[in-house]
Backbone as a ProteinNet text record, in pm:
[ID]
protein_1_A
[PRIMARY]
XXXXXXXXXXXXXXXXXXXXXXXXXXXXXXXXXXXXXXXXXXXXXXXXXXXXXXXXXXXXXXXXXXXXXXXXXXXXXXXXXXXXXXXXXXXXXXXXXXXXXXXXXXXXXXXXXXXXXXXXXXXXXXXXXXXXXXXXXXXXXXXXXXXXXXXX
[TERTIARY]
-1089.3	-1176.7	-1129.4	-1144.1	-1102.4	-1202.8	-1151.7	-1234.1	-1214.1	-1324	-1316.4	-1306.7	-1225	-1211.3	-1230.3	-1293.1	-1304	-1190.5	-1116.6	-1007	-894.8	-785.8	-669.4	-568.5	-541.3	-442.8	-307.5	-270.9	-140.1	-128.2	-241.3	-239.4	-226.5	-235.3	-223.8	-82.3	-70.4	60.6	86.1	210.7	246.5	265.1	214.5	231.5	129.9	180.1	95.4	130.6	31.4	51.3	-16.3	49.4	-11.2	38.4	-38.3	4.8	101.2	189.2	280.4	329.9	397.4	456.5	603.1	666.3	807.2	899.6	845.5	925.8	986.6	959.5	1019.7	947	817.6	742.4	629.2	635.5	523.1	473.2	416.2	384.5	241.3	151.2	10.4	-60.4	-182.3	-263.7	-200.1	-230.1	-178	-25.2	31.7	177.8	244.5	186.1	241.1	238.3	130.4	122	224.1	244.5	345.6	485.5	510.9	641.7	672	571.9	587.2	611	533.5	536.7	654.2	695.3	801.1	909.7	986.3	1085.4	1195.6	1237.1	1340.6	1286.8	1161.3	1099.1	1093.5	1061.9	1055.9	1193.4	1296.2	1432.1	1469.6	1435.4	1463.6	1385.7	1258.5	1175.2	1238.4	1280.2	1343	1468.8	1549.8	1672	1641	1542.8	1510.7	1447.9	1371.3	1314.2	1423.2	1522	1634	1714.2	1727.5	1807.8	1735.4	1604.3	1533.2	1420.4	1373.1	1271.9	1153.4	1121.7	1000.6	1005.1	1120.4	1127.2	1051.2	1022.1	949.2	798.9	747.7	603.7	553.9	444.8	389.4	453.3	532.1	596.2	563.4	624.6	605.8	742.6	748.8	873.2	840.7	902	890.5	1007.1	975.5	1079.3	1120.9	1237.6	1287.2	1190.2	1165.4	1072.4	1114	1014.2	1035.8	929.3	973.4	885.1	823.2	693.4	628.8	566.5	615	551.6	651.9	598	672.7	585.9	639.9	568.6	594.3	486.1	498.2	446.1	531.5	494.3	446.8	329.1	273.4	283.5	372.1	397	292.1	179.1	68.9	75.2	159.1	177.4	321.5	373.1	508	509.2	397.7	389.9	273.5	250.2	140	91.3	-17.5	-70.8	-124.9	-92.1	-142	-81.5	20.6	88.5	43.2	-68.9	-116.7	-145.8	-113.8	-154	-304.1	-354.9	-495.8	-528	-653.1	-698.5	-667	-684.7	-658.9	-513.6	-423.7	-280.9	-254.6	-312.7	-296.9	-351.1	-466.1	-525.5	-440.3	-384.9	-296.6	-172.1	-115.8	-0.1	-36.7	-156.9	-204.5	-214.5	-274	-287	-149.9	-59.8	75.3	147.7	139.2	209	149.6	17	-46.7	-20.4	-25.2	3.9	143.5	241.4	379.5	392.5	329.5	336.2	280.6	161.5	99.1	182.1	250.2	336.7	453.8	489.6	604.9	567.8	440.1	398.5	402.2	449	446.6	303.7	292.5	162.2	94.7	-35.3	-117.3	-76.9	-32.2	5.8	-117.1	-92	-194.5	-142	-226.1	-194.7	-297.4	-249.3	-335.8	-316.9	-427	-415.4	-534.1	-522.1	-635.3	-703.2	-796	-862.3	-775.1	-656.9	-556.5	-605	-539.9	-573.6	-696.1	-782.8	-910.9	-900.7	-791	-775.4	-708.9	-583.4	-510.2	-488.1	-497.1	-480.7	-613.2	-722.4	-852.7	-914.4	-891.8	-949	-1066.7	-1183.6	-1294.5	-1254.2	-1281.2	-1238.3	-1284.5	-1405.1	-1460	-1370	-1302.6	-1214.9	-1089.5	-1031.3	-914.5	-955.3	-1067.9	-1116.4	-1136.2	-1189.8	-1210.5	-1077.5	-975.4	-842.5	-788.2	-798	-749.1	-820	-951.9	-1028.1	-994.7	-972.9	-932.5	-797.1	-702.8	-568.3	-568.8	-653.3	-659.8	-714.5	-781	-831.4	-717	-600.1	-482.4	-415.4	-450.4	-390.3	-497.6	-588.2	-696	-646	-521.2	-464	-427.9	-417.5	-378.5	-501.4	-488	-594.9	-561.1	-656.9	-635.1	-739.6	-694.1	-783	-774.2	-889.9	-899.8	-950.3	-871.6	-909.3	-985.5	-1096.9	-1177.7	-1185	-1190.3	-1203.1	-1342.2	-1350.2	-1479.5	-1568.1	-1696.4	-1794.7	-1809.2	-1821.5	-1834.2	-1978.3
-88.7	-92.2	-202.1	-175.7	-274.4	-388.9	-504.5	-623	-665.8	-699.4	-739.4	-890.3	-933.6	-1074.5	-1086.8	-1194.5	-1223.9	-1318.6	-1285.9	-1371.9	-1295.1	-1363.8	-1310.9	-1257.3	-1130	-1068.9	-1137.7	-1180.9	-1244.3	-1379.3	-1435.9	-1561.7	-1539	-1413.4	-1381.5	-1408.9	-1443.6	-1464.4	-1350.5	-1309.9	-1201.1	-1071	-964.1	-830.3	-806.7	-765.5	-722.7	-577.7	-492.3	-349	-307.9	-218.6	-161.5	-18.5	59.3	195.1	190.1	287.2	292.1	435	451.9	580.6	580.1	695.4	707.6	709.1	671.6	669.9	533.1	435.5	303.8	214.8	239.2	161.3	83.7	-47.8	-134.6	-190.4	-104.2	-142.3	-178.2	-164.9	-194.4	-230.5	-280.6	-311.5	-417.3	-407.4	-504.8	-500.3	-382.3	-369.1	-457.8	-466.1	-552.5	-698.1	-738.8	-875.7	-899.2	-799.3	-811.4	-821.9	-745.4	-748.4	-888.9	-955.1	-1091.4	-1191.6	-1178.1	-1274.2	-1250.8	-1124.2	-1087.8	-1005.6	-1068.6	-993.7	-926.8	-989.5	-927.8	-802.1	-805.6	-687.7	-574.2	-607.4	-504.2	-440.7	-521.8	-468.3	-376.7	-416.2	-332	-200.8	-209.1	-90.4	5.3	-46.9	36.3	104.5	30.5	86.5	209.1	194.9	305.7	422.8	393.8	502.7	579.7	508.7	575	658.8	610.3	680.5	802.3	789.1	896.3	962.5	899.7	959.2	1018.1	1143.4	1206.7	1232.8	1220.9	1233.4	1119.7	1013	899.3	926	1022.1	1047.6	1086.2	1020.7	1042.7	954.3	856.4	763.1	620.4	526.2	384.8	318.7	199.9	123.3	-23.5	-81.6	-225.6	-291.2	-366.7	-434.5	-562.5	-612.4	-734.9	-849.6	-934.7	-1045.9	-1133.1	-1176.8	-1265.1	-1374.1	-1498.7	-1612.9	-1597	-1606.1	-1592.1	-1454.1	-1356.7	-1225.6	-1112.7	-1001.2	-876.3	-774.2	-718.2	-617.3	-481.8	-406.3	-268.8	-178.1	-85.2	14.2	139.4	183.9	307.1	410.8	507.2	605.8	716.5	692.4	788.4	888.7	862.2	953.5	944.2	1057.1	1055.6	1003.6	1020.6	987.7	893	866.2	778.6	819.7	758.7	786.3	927.9	993.5	1128.8	1234.4	1199.6	1297.1	1289.6	1221.4	1207.2	1343	1357.2	1479.4	1476.9	1586.7	1595.2	1490.9	1447.4	1348.4	1392	1518.8	1568.4	1548.3	1560.6	1539.5	1391.5	1304.8	1160.2	1122.1	1177.6	1145.6	1198.9	1317.2	1371.5	1283.9	1239.9	1150.2	1016.5	969.3	843.2	853.6	960	979.5	983.3	1059.4	1072.4	936.9	864.2	736	630.9	623.3	523	554.8	680.7	719.7	673.6	699.7	658.6	506.1	440	293.8	231.2	272.4	211.9	235.5	347.6	373.9	276.3	218.8	127.9	-19.7	-51.1	-191.2	-252.9	-377.1	-445.8	-465	-486	-510.8	-630.8	-622.6	-729.2	-766.4	-670	-694	-712.9	-771.3	-786.1	-726.6	-648.6	-590.2	-641.7	-685.9	-729	-631.7	-583.6	-493.3	-509.7	-447.8	-435.9	-301.5	-263.2	-134.1	-28.9	-7.8	76.8	221.2	289.9	426.5	429.1	327.9	334.3	290.1	231.4	186.9	293.3	272.5	361.2	501.6	517.1	650.6	725.8	660.2	723.8	793.1	739.3	795.1	706.3	762.4	678.5	601.3	470.5	384	435.1	487.6	531.6	635.7	716.3	820.3	757.6	660.8	592	507.9	438.9	357.2	443.2	563.3	652.7	690.2	711	742.2	623.5	503.8	384.3	370.4	379.4	363.6	471.5	593.5	700.8	669.5	627.6	596.6	474.8	377.9	257.8	285.8	397.5	430.2	440.9	482.5	490.6	354.9	256.7	122.8	15	4	-94.9	-239.8	-262.3	-397.3	-445.5	-355.3	-391.7	-437.8	-552.2	-605	-568.3	-511	-469	-537.3	-627.9	-701.8	-645	-615.6	-565.3	-680.3	-716.5	-825.1	-771.5	-838.1	-808.7	-935.2	-915.9	-1031.2	-1092.1	-1220.7	-1289.2	-1230.9	-1218	-1171.9	-1279.2	-1237.9	-1334.9	-1365.1
-1276.1	-1161.6	-1066.1	-938.7	-839.9	-834.8	-794.5	-773.8	-629	-563.4	-422.9	-410	-313.1	-278.6	-128.1	-88.3	53.9	89.3	192.6	233.5	298.7	316.8	386	284.7	288.9	198.8	209.4	327.8	346.4	276.9	234.6	160.4	9	-34.1	-177.2	-225.2	-351.1	-413.2	-510.1	-520.9	-611.4	-535.6	-591.5	-534.7	-423.3	-307.7	-196	-166.4	-180.1	-158.3	-28.4	44.3	164.7	182.1	259	289.8	406.7	411.6	525	544.9	655.9	689.7	649.1	658.2	620.6	742.1	857.4	979.9	1008.9	923.9	941.8	1040.6	1060.9	1158.6	1092.3	1106.3	1073.2	1205.7	1287.8	1424.9	1454	1355.3	1381.8	1251.7	1264.1	1147	1058	928.6	831.9	827.5	851.3	848.4	952.4	1069.9	1174.5	1130.4	1064.1	1011.8	901.2	815.8	709.7	769.9	873.1	941.2	991.5	1046.1	1096.5	984	877.9	766.7	672	657.4	562.3	631.9	720	799.6	716.5	608	523.8	455.4	414.9	354	454.8	579.2	682.6	704.3	709	727.9	611.6	489.4	373.1	381.1	417	433.3	535.1	648.4	751.5	698.6	625.1	567.8	482.4	390.4	300.6	375.8	479.6	559.8	633	686.9	754	655	533.2	432.7	374.3	344.9	273.6	352.8	458.5	545.5	471.3	504.6	451.2	300.9	239.8	93.5	24.4	96.5	39.8	27.6	102.5	105.4	-34.6	-75.8	-209	-313.9	-269.1	-362.5	-320.1	-387	-354.9	-355.8	-300.4	-302	-323.1	-424.5	-447.5	-374.1	-271.7	-194.4	-266	-231	-292.7	-265.5	-363.5	-342	-223.6	-150.7	-36.3	-43.3	-41.8	-64.2	-203.5	-216.4	-347.4	-364.3	-289.8	-288.8	-306.6	-353.5	-353.4	-281.4	-175.8	-99.1	-163.2	-181.3	-228.8	-119.3	-78.4	21.5	-51.1	-15.8	-70.1	42.7	26.1	130.9	123.5	190.1	185.9	300.1	399.3	512.2	560.5	605.8	661.5	803.4	872.6	1014.1	1039.8	1165.7	1205.6	1344.2	1385.5	1519.5	1532.1	1640.7	1668	1576.1	1500.8	1415	1268.8	1241.8	1103.5	1040	910.9	840.3	810.6	757.7	720.2	613	611	514.4	371	339.5	203.8	163.2	257.9	229.1	202.5	284.1	262.1	124.8	87.8	-42.7	-157.6	-144	-248.1	-262	-149.5	-153	-216.5	-188.8	-245.8	-397.1	-446.1	-590.9	-658.3	-601.9	-658.6	-661.1	-550.7	-540.2	-633.6	-641.4	-728	-874.8	-911.3	-1049.8	-1090.2	-1004.5	-1034	-1035.6	-939.5	-933.3	-1060.2	-1100.7	-1218.8	-1344.8	-1352.9	-1468.3	-1473.5	-1360.2	-1354.1	-1365	-1357.9	-1355	-1494.9	-1503.7	-1633.1	-1683.7	-1812.6	-1875.7	-1810.4	-1790	-1730.5	-1588.3	-1511.6	-1372.2	-1284.6	-1169.1	-1066.3	-937	-872.3	-742.2	-642.6	-527.5	-417.9	-302.6	-246.6	-131.9	-39.4	74.1	163.8	133.8	217.6	201.6	272.1	215.5	279	294.9	385.1	428.3	518.7	511.3	583.2	729	765.4	903.6	988.6	1015.1	1105.1	1047.7	916.2	857.2	849.8	889.5	913.1	790.9	672.9	550.1	508.8	483.1	436.5	310.8	310.2	201.1	65.6	57	-71.2	-138.5	-61	-116.7	-179.3	-110.5	-166.3	-286.6	-276.8	-388.4	-513.6	-498	-612.4	-677.9	-598.2	-653	-730.8	-673.8	-744.3	-878.5	-877.2	-1001.5	-1103.5	-1059.7	-1150.9	-1213.5	-1131.8	-1181.4	-1274.6	-1245.7	-1329.5	-1468.8	-1490.3	-1624.1	-1724.3	-1676.7	-1764	-1782.7	-1698.4	-1705.4	-1691	-1788.7	-1777.3	-1779.2	-1816	-1816	-1676	-1581.4	-1444.8	-1367.5	-1302.2	-1217.1	-1072.7	-1001.6	-863.3	-776.2	-690.4	-601.5	-460.7	-404.1	-267.3	-179.7	-81.2	8.6	128.3	156.4	274.8	358.7	487.4	577.3	563.5	593.5	592.7	701	667.9	766.6	873.5	997.7	1108.1	1135.6
[MASK]
++++++++++++++++++++++++++++++++++++++++++++++++++++++++++++++++++++++++++++++++++++++++++++++++++++++++++++++++++++++++++++++++++++++++++++++++++++++++

């Protein structure tokens, strides 16, 4: 089950997971902040998107560690903006990618993420949260922290 934390995801140490497209763009939302904070990770992400493009959709990518973090890209959509696929497709890609990711994580791992898919990909958070919790049933040793901004 996910655990919520109030604070800045970019201040987390260890694994930081976010959703992304397969077009090589971290141009808005949390991705834009990650691009600024982790420029080498962004360059690596772009390289793999140029090489594999839409074949990445429904998968994940663990980028090389940068500073005290490892960025994990969850390819829940091939595109972004006005070209987004239907919500059901994003959710199916999310399930596939999280299932594969959790199978690869070491015992007692920790994942830090935001409420991905719910922003620019326009998926109600409850739907993504249900997928995470379903997938975590197979890996109860994995801790998954969801960062929320402080209330103003």
